[in-house]
N, C-alpha and C positions, 0 to 999 in steps of 0.2 A: 882808652883806659881811664880818663878823667870822667867820661859820660858813665863808665860802669861802676866806678866808685861812688858816684852820686846816686845811683838807683837805690841801694839799701838805705841810704841817708834820707831820701825822699819817703821811701816806705815807713821809715820810723818815726817820722816828723809827725804823722797823724795820731791823733788820740784814739781813733778807732780802727784796730788793724782789720776788721772785717770789711768796713767801708772802703778802706785803701786797696785791699784785695779785690773787692768788687769792681772798684774803679779801673785797677789794671786790667782785669779780664774784659771789661766791656770796652775799653779803649783797644785791646787786642782784637777782640771780635768785630768790632766796627772797621778796623782796618782790613781784616780778612774778608768780610762781606763785600767791601768795595773793591778789592783786589779779585775776588772770585766773581763778581758780576763782571769786570772788565774782560776778564779772560774766559768767561762763559763756562765756569766750572760751578758745581753745586756748592751752596753756601756751607753745607754741612763739611766739606773736605777742608775748606778755607778755616772753620772753626777748629777742626782737629790739629791741623799744622800750627795754628795759632797758639793752641795750648801745649803743644810739642816744643816750640821755642820759647814759650813763656815759663814752661814747667822748670822745676828744680833739677831735673835728672840730666840735662844737655850740657851743663858745665860752662857754658860760654861766658856767663855772667852770674855774679851771685844771685841767690834766690829772692825774688821780690813778692812772691805771693805764698802765703801759708795754706797748703792745699785743705787742710783740715777744716778751715774756717768756712771754705766755699763748697764743700762736698754736700752738706745737707742741703743748702740753698738751690745747689743743681738738681736735686731731686724734685724740686717743684716743677722743672721742666717735664718730667715724666707725669706729674699729676694733672697738668693743664693738658697734656698731649692725650692722656686717657680720657679726660673730661670732654675733649672734642670728639674722640671716637664714640663715648657714650652718647653724645649729642646727635652725631649722624646714625646711631644704630638703634633698632628697635626690635621688638618681639617678632615681626615677621620676617626682618632679616635674619634673627637668630634661628628662627624655625628653618628658613631656606639653607643656611649654611652649616647647621649642627652636625648633619651626618658626614658630608665631605670634610669639613674641618675636623671633626673628631677622628676619622679615619687616617687623615694626615697626620694629626699630631701623635696618634698612637704609633704609626709606623716610623715617624721621624724620632720620637723619644727613643723607642727601643733600639733603632740604628745607632742613634748617638751615644747611647749608655754602652752599647758593645763597642763603638769606635774608641771611646774613652778608656775602656778596660784594656782593650789590646794596645791601644796607644801608650798606655802607662807601663806595660810591660816592654815595649819596644825601647822607650826613652829610660827604662831603669828605674821607674818610679815605683811607689807602694801600691797595693791594692786599694787602699783608702784614697789615695791621689786619683787612680782611676775612676772610682764612683763620683768624685767631685768634678773630674774633668768631664765625664758624661753628662753629668747634670747640668754643668754651665754651657756644654756645646747644644743641649736640647732646647734652649731659650733663644730666640731671635730678638732682635732689637725693634721694639715697638716705635721708639724715637726715630731710628733711622728709615725704617719702612713707611711709616705714615708721612713723615715728611718729605720724602722723595715721591710718594704717591700724590700728596698734594701738589708738590711743584710741577709734576707731568700730567696733572689732570686725570689720574686713573683711579682716584679714591673711590669714586662712586660707580665704577665700571664693574662688570661681573666678576673679573678676575681680581679686581681690588677689593671687592667685597669678601671674597673667598679668603684672601690673604689676611684681611682685618679680622675675619671670623677666627681663623687660627691663632692670630696674635692675641686676642681677648682671652681664648681658652688657654693659650700659653702662660698668661699671667696668672690664671688660676692654678695652674700645674706649677709654676714657679713658687707659689706660696707652699704647696704640698712639698716641693723639693726641700725648700728651706726647713720645714719641719723634720723631714726625713733626714737630710744631711746634718742638720744640727744635732739630731740625736744620735747619729752615727759619729760625729765628732766627739760628743761627750761620754758616750757609752761604747762607742766601738761595735755596735750592732744595730740592726734595723729594730725601729718600735712600730710594728704594724698597727697596733691598737690606737696609738695617737695619731698615725697617719689617717687611718679611717675615721676617727673622730674629727679630726681637722677638716676633712672633705666633707663631711657631713655638715659641721657648722658653717663651712663657706657657703654651700647651698643654702642653707637655713636663712643665713645674713643676706645672701643675694634677693632671695624671693621675699623677705621680710621688707627690706629696705625699698625694694621696687614696688611692691603692692602698696605699702602706706605712703612712699613718696609719690607714686602716680596719682593717688587719689587725693593727697594733701596739697600737691603742687598746683592743683587746678585754680584754687582760690588766688594763690601767690601770682600765677600766671595772669588772671583776671585783673588784678590789681596793678601789676606792672604794665599790663597793655593798655590800660585806660589812663592812670595818673603816674606812669613811671618815667623819670626823667633819666637822662644817662647816668648820672651818678647814682641815683637809686638802683637802677638795673644792674650796674657794675658791682656795687656794693652787696645787693642781694645775691648775685650769682657767686662773688667771691665767698660770702658766707655760706652759702648751700655747698660749695666745693669743699672748703675747709670743715664744715661741720659734719657732713659724711664722711670725709677722710679721716677726721679726728675719731669719729665713732668706730670706724674700721680699724684704726690703730688701738683703740682701746680694747678690742676684741682680738688684737694681736695679728691682724690682717695687715696688707700692705697699703700704704697711702695711695698708690696707683689704682687699686681696687675700688677705693672710696671715690677717687676722682671720675672713675668711669661710671660707677653708679649714679653721681650727682649729675652727670651728662644724660643718662638713661631716662631719668625720671622727668626730665624737661622736654618740652615739644621741639622737635627739630626744625619746624618751619614757622613763620611768623616772628613770633618773639626769638625763637631760637636763633634766626639769621642775625639780629640786631645785638643779641647776646655774643654771638660768634665775633661781629665786627668790633664791638666795644672791648672785649678781653682778648682780642688777637695781639696787640703790643705786648701785654704781658706774657702770653704764651711764646712769642718770638725771643722776649728778652730771656726766659728761663731756659729755653731751648739752646740758645747761644751758650749761656753760662754751663748747661751740662755738657755740651760737646766739646767746648774749650777745657773744662775739668777733665775729660776722658783723654783729651790729648796730653794734659800735664802728668798723667800717670805712666806714660811710656818712659822706660828706661833704655836708653840706646844701648848701653854696654850689655845688658841681659838679653835684649833683642838680637843683637850681633851675635853674642854667644849661642843663642838658641835659634839661629836664622834658618838652618835646614829643617829643623823640626817644626817650626812655625809655618814655613812656606808649604811643606808637605801636608800638615795637619790642615791648613787653610784650603788647600785644593780638595783634600778628603771631605772637609766640612761643606764646602760649596757644592761638591758633586753629590755627596750623600744626602743633604737637606733637599736639594733639587729633586733627586731620585725618589727619596721617601715620600716628599709632599706631592710630587706629580702622580705617583702610583696611587696614594691615598685618595686624592680627589678624583682620579680618573676611575678608580675602582667603585667610588660612591656615585659615579653617575655624571661627573662634569666632562665636557669636552676637552679633547686633549690639548687644545690650544689654550684654553682658558686656564687648564690645570698648570701648563708649562710657564704661562705668565705669571700667574700667582705664586708658583714655586720660586721663581727666579727672584722676586721680591723679598723672599725670606733667606736668601743664602748668606746670613751672618750671624754673629751673636753680638750681644750688646749689654745694656745696664746691669740685669740681672746677673750676668757672668761675674761681673766685679763684686756684687754683693756675696755671691756663693763663695768665691775665692776668699773673701774677707772673713767668713766664717770659719773656713778651715784654717787660715792663719792665725785668727783669735784663740783657738783652742789647740793650736800647735798639732792639728790632725794631718797637715799638707806640708809638703816640702816648699821651700822658696821659688825652685825652678817653675813650679805650678802656675804661680802667679805671674811671673814673665811671659810664660808660654801662652797663658790665657789672654793677657794684655795684647800680645804680638798678633795672635790669632784674630782678636777682635778688631785690632787695627786694619789688619790686611783685608779681613772680609768686609768690614764697613767701608774700606777705601775703594774696593771692587764693584760694590753693590750698585753704585751709580752707572758705572760702565756696563753691568749686565743688564740693567733696566732699560738703559738708552739703546743698547744693541740686542734687544730681546727678539726683534724680527729676524735677523741674520743668524743668531745663536740658535734659534728653534728650527730655522729651515735647515741649518747645518746638522742638526741632531735628526731632523726627519729624514734627510738624504743618506745619512750614516746608518740609519736603523736597518735590520734585515727586512727583507721582504716579508718573511713570515710574521715578523712582530708587527709590521704594519697592517697587515691582513687580518690578523688576531684583533688588533685594537679597533679596526673598523668593524668586524662582527660583533665585538663586545660592546660597542656603542649601540650598534642596531639592537641587540638583545636588551640592553638597559632601557632603551625608548620602548620596545615592546612591553617589557616587564612593568615599566611605569604606567603604561596605558591599562593593563590588566590589574596592577595593584590599586589604581584609583577606583575600581569598581569590586574591590574585594571587601571582605568583613574585617580586615585588618586596618583598612584605611578608615572604615566607619568607626571602629574601636579606637583609633588613634586619639581623638578628642576626649573620651570619657577617661582613658588611661592618664593622659596628661594632667587633666584636671584632678585625678585622684592623687597622683604625685604633688601637684601644686598645694592642694587642701592639706595634705600630710604635712608638708612642710610649713604652712600657716599655722595649723593647729599646734606643732611643735614649737614655733616661733612665739605663740601666744603664752604657752605654758612656761617656757623658758624665760621669756620676759617677766612673767609673774614671779619667778623664782628669785631672778636678779634684783628686781624691785623690793621683795620682802626681805632679801639679804642686805640691800645696801641703803635702803630707805627706812628711816625710823618712823615709828607710829606719831601721827600728830597728837600733841599734848590734850587738845580738846575732845578727843574721842576717847570715851570712857571703857575701854577694853584694853587687853594685855596685847603684848607685841605677837604672841602666838596666835590668839584671836584674829589680829590684824591680818598676819600671813593668810589664815584660812579664808578671810573675806577676800582677800585678793584672788585666791585661788578659785574661789566660787565666782567672782566677777570674770576671771577668764574663762570660766565654764561657760558662761552666757555668751560671751564673745565666739566661742569655739563652736556652739551648737549648730549655728547655720551651715558651717563647713562640714561638720560631722553629718548632717542630714544630707547634704548634697553628695558627700561621699558614698553614702548608702544609695542614692538614687543612681549615680554613675556605676555604682557595682551592678545595679539592677539592670541598666542598660547593656552593660558587658554580657550578662548572663543571657539576657535575651538574644543578642546578637550570635553569640557563641553556640546557644542551644539550638537556635534555627539552622546555623550551619551544621552542626552535629547531627541533627534529626532530619536532615533534607535528604538523605539518601532514601532509596526505595524500601530498603530494609527496615528503617526505623519510622517510615511516615505513619504507621498505625499508632505510634507512641507520641506523635507531635502534636496533640490536641487532647483537651479534656483534662481530667484529673492527674493523670500521670506526668503531663506536661508541667502542671502546677508545682507537684512534688518534686519533680526534677530541677526545675528553675530554683524552687525554695532550698532545695538541699545544696546546690552550687553556691547559692547566695550566701548561705550559712557558712559554708567552708571558706569562701573568700573573705567575709567579715571576720572569721575566727583567725584568719592568717594575719589579715590586716591589722586586727585588734592586738595580736600577739607581738608583731613587730613595733606597734606603737607603744605598747606598755614596755618593751625592751629598751626603747629609746628615751621615753619620757618618764618613766618611773623613778629614776635617780633624782629628778628636780622636785618631786613631791617632798613636802615637810615631813609627813608621818605616815605611817600605814594607815590609820584611821582616816584621816583626810583623803588619802588616795582613794580608798574604797568608797568614801562618801561622795568624792568626785564621780567616779563611775555609775554610783546608784543614782545620784541626783541627775546626771546627765541620760540615763535611761528613762527616768520618770519624766523629766521635762520634754525630752525628745518625743515620747509616746503622747504626752498631754498636748504640746503645742506644735504637732508636727506640720500642719497646714501653716500657721503664722510663721514658723521658721523658714518654711519653703518660700513664702511670700518675702520675707525678709532677706533672704539669700538672693533671690531672683533680682531684688532691687539692687543689692550691692552688685551683682555680677553684670546687671544692665549698665550701672554707673560706670564700672570698669571698662566692659565692652565699648560703652559710648566714647570713652576717653580714647581707646585705642583706634577706634574707627575715624575719629576726628584727626587723630595723628596721621593715619594713613592717608586720609583725604587730603590733608595738608601736604604731605610729601608727594602725592600724585600731583597735585597742581604745582608743587615747586618743581618737579621734574620736568612737567610739560613747559613751564616757563623757561626753565634753564635750556631744554632743547631747542625751543623757538629761539631763544636768545643767542644761541650758538649757531644756528642755521642762519640767523640774520647776520652775525659777525663773519661767519665763513663765506657765505655766498648770499649777499643782501639782494632783496627783491626791490627793484626800483618801480613799485606798484603805485600808479596815480590815478586821481579821479579829476577828469577834466571835463568842461562843457563844450558842447559842439553846436552850433547854430545851424539849423536846417534852412537853406535858401528856398525861396518860392520856386526857383527852377529846377530844383533837385528831382532827379528821376524817381526818387523813393517817395515822395509825397503822395499821400493817399494809400500807401501800401502797408500791408501788415509786416509786423517784426519778423515773423517767421519767413516771409518772402524776401526780406533783405538779407537774411542769412549772414548777420554781421559776425557772429563768434567764429564761423567757419572761414569767412574770408579774410580777417583781421586779426583774429584772436581777442578782441575786446568784448566786454559785457556791457549791456544798457543797465546802469544801476539805478535810473529815474529819468523822469522827464518833467520839464517845467513848460507850462502850457498857459498862456494867459493869466500870470501871476499865480497860478496855483501849481504845488508840487505832486507829481503822480509817482507813487513808489510801488504801487501794485501793478507791475508790468507784466502783461499776459502774452503769449506768442501771436494772438490774434489782434493786439492792439495796434493801432494805425499811427502813421506818422503824418503830422500835418505841417503846413509851411509855418515857419518862425518858431517851431518848437525848438527848445533847448534840451539836448539829449547828453546826461551825464555819463560818461563812458569810464568803465574801469580796465586798466590795463597798463603795460610799460610805456614809455615815451615813444617808441618806435611804432608800436601797435596803434597808439592813439593817434598819432600823425597819419598811419595808413588809412584809418578808420575816416578821419576828417575829410581826406581826399575822395574816399570811397562814397561817403555819404552825401557830398555836394557835387557828385557827377551831374552834368546837365542832361535833360531829357534828349533823346534822339528824335529825329524827324517822324519816325514811325509812332513813338510814344506820345508826341504832341498832338496828334489826331486823336481826338476824344472819341470814346466809345459811347454813342447816345444810349440813354436808358429806352427801354422798350418794355411793353406790356405783355404778359402772356397769361393764358388761362390753363389751369390745370384742375382734374377732377381727383378727388381722394377715392381710389377704387377699392373694393373689397379686400379684406386682409392686408390693408396697408399698415405699416409700422407707425404711421402718423395718427392713425385713428385713436381718438380718445387722449391725444397728448396735446397740452397747451401750446400755443405759438412759440413761447420762449423755450420749450423742451425740445422743439424740433431743430433749434439752434440754425435756423435758416439764415438769418442776418449775420450772426457771428461767425458761423462755419462757412457759408457760401456767399455772402453778400447779397442775399435776395430779400426783398420786403414784401410781405403780405398787405396789400394796400386795400383789399375788400373781400368778403366773404358772401356768396350767394346760397342760402338754405332753405328749401322748400317756400319760395316765394318771398323769402326775407332776405334783405341786402344789409350787410354790415359794413359801414365805410370806416376806415382806419381802425381796425379791430385792436383791442389792448392786447398786452402779451399775455394776460392770464387766459384769454378766449380759447376755448377747447374745441378742437377739429373733430369732425365726425365724417364717417363714411358718406360719400355722395356729395360732400361739400365741393362747390366750385370756388377755386381761389383765384383771385387777380393779382399777379405777381408782377413785382418791378425790379429789374436789373438790367445790367448788360446783357447783350445777346448771347455771349459765350456762356455766362453763368447761368442764365436761364435753361440753357439747353443742357447743361450739366445737372441742374436740378431735376428737369424732366426725365433725363435718362437714369438718374439716382432713384428716382420715385418708381419707375418703371421696373427697374432691377430688384429693389428691395420688395416691390410686391410681388415678383415672380419667384423670388426666394421663399417668401412666406407662403406662396399657394403651392409650392412644388411638393411638399409632403402631402397635401390633401389630393394632388392630381395621381400621385403614385398610388 
């Protein structure tokens, strides 16, 4: 009792309540981290329990932390975590996970909204409560999922990347849900127009920040790589994170989206690794703060009162999210095992769920029971997520054994059909058209971003006093300037439409019935008509979206007119300008991809070295003069087959020989540098210094032999070195007799001719082999003629 009476006094003694609250939370988090490490539990669970015991709702001691003081600070954990996701994520990964992540997200959202509406009826809540419950159940916890994936090393695996892809799209969905539910809470009905407008502006914001940031960050990266100290890199990174997040907040988007985009515009390799290591302590600090804060939100009394509903709904959420995500990923072409592991990671609700319940409570649109149920479901599902991830193997095997035989056969057939479909799709017209279609959409967003940016600047930025024009004329100049920047993207949009027309007209006119129209004037008219229709539709959509941001009708039509005139006049220059922009962007992406590939190779090698280290050594072995292998060729020794070692080099007479060939010979006192494991090198040392047997010590004396080059011999008109007699057979030509002329010690470039008498020197057995070889090759050459 004495200790508990001192707690509020200790808290009130501080002049800064926020500092005191932060100190208590960090103290609790440090104790939780130590205990969790000791009993081998995820630190996340320790933080949740620490917040639960520290919070104001347990009633064991007076409240020592004011929750409202630390909730805003805890959101920094989400920002930093999304920054790391963006740092690891790039366009190539987005492209790979877009289809499966989108399919999983759609199925999961529809199922969770349905469960929320049905559960609200079962719990006696209102329909509005049901919509809010469905919305909060649809969003998983990025904090929980990413932290657990990092702890168990699955973040960069295939199922981890699929889960991260869904989480990123969920954060965008969360913004749309906040807009939709906020409108429902205030007006009691859907606002489809505002929802569509918000979705468009989110896409516009992402493309604009990513495009401008990727090109603009190259200079910052070069400066930080060459002259950046640890302090400079840390402060520049924090400035980028909070700068982009602040811009996102100004446009009424989430800070988490800004953190993700700040990471996405930086390279993940090279400087990215240093950024990650320097800012990792800040991430851990705010992540711990976030989870302790979540634990403090739990109300034991409300949890106990709604315990049956919380447990049942938690089970339904885990099973429903797993099933929906698995089905979406599998239908989109992912392997069943990969889809199952990715779905298990996401079987919880998290931070956005508390934001959604706060909106409902703020406007009085939801009942108090909803917040306690949402908190309880979040706590239970977060608590079970580490268990599910750790036991993913047995869980998936149990599901596979329990699945009906017909279902397993269907999944196998569907997977085979997906593989065949993918192979055929890669050769189809749609695959060729994917690139132009994506560029058209991208440039549409870029052009709108430029125009809307000009509108925002003209509205919020006053005309400089030294410019002798009115504010209206200043706005018109801004829009004409935006026109100049937009023209290259307009031009490339037309070019990509032209590519689409050519692709689809080829496909449409490829049938025999239409082949007579596939060439000549008809083909040109057909292509031109289709291109005109597409441009008309594109222009109509563009005007619907962008026209509200033009200041007046006159400047709007002037904009369109000047665009047409300038586009026609400077077409080639605009094409060249756009190509330069695109090449710079592509080069940046290629460098990023190359860095990531190199990092992946380095990481894989490091993992292999850590798990199964190779004790590969290079040691020198001296060849004794009594070795049986002196004078032998390397291929005769057959060292690799006998011992598993490789000759990396030879030191002979103070010279290093590295160009080792199979026909290179070993001489006494050579020092062979062998590559292999310790046991292999020891075996090779013994093998190489075996003494000669009595038969081997009897020298084979050199003999002389005479051979005539017969007609049709393959040696005819070959130089001595091209016959490879010495290198391949150990035979030396010491003399040549040709038409009464004798050549002693001929040079290697001496050309042999038909009828030459060769004086050969070698061991008797080698001379016999050469004589037989010469006769055999001559017979082979003559056989066609005799036939």
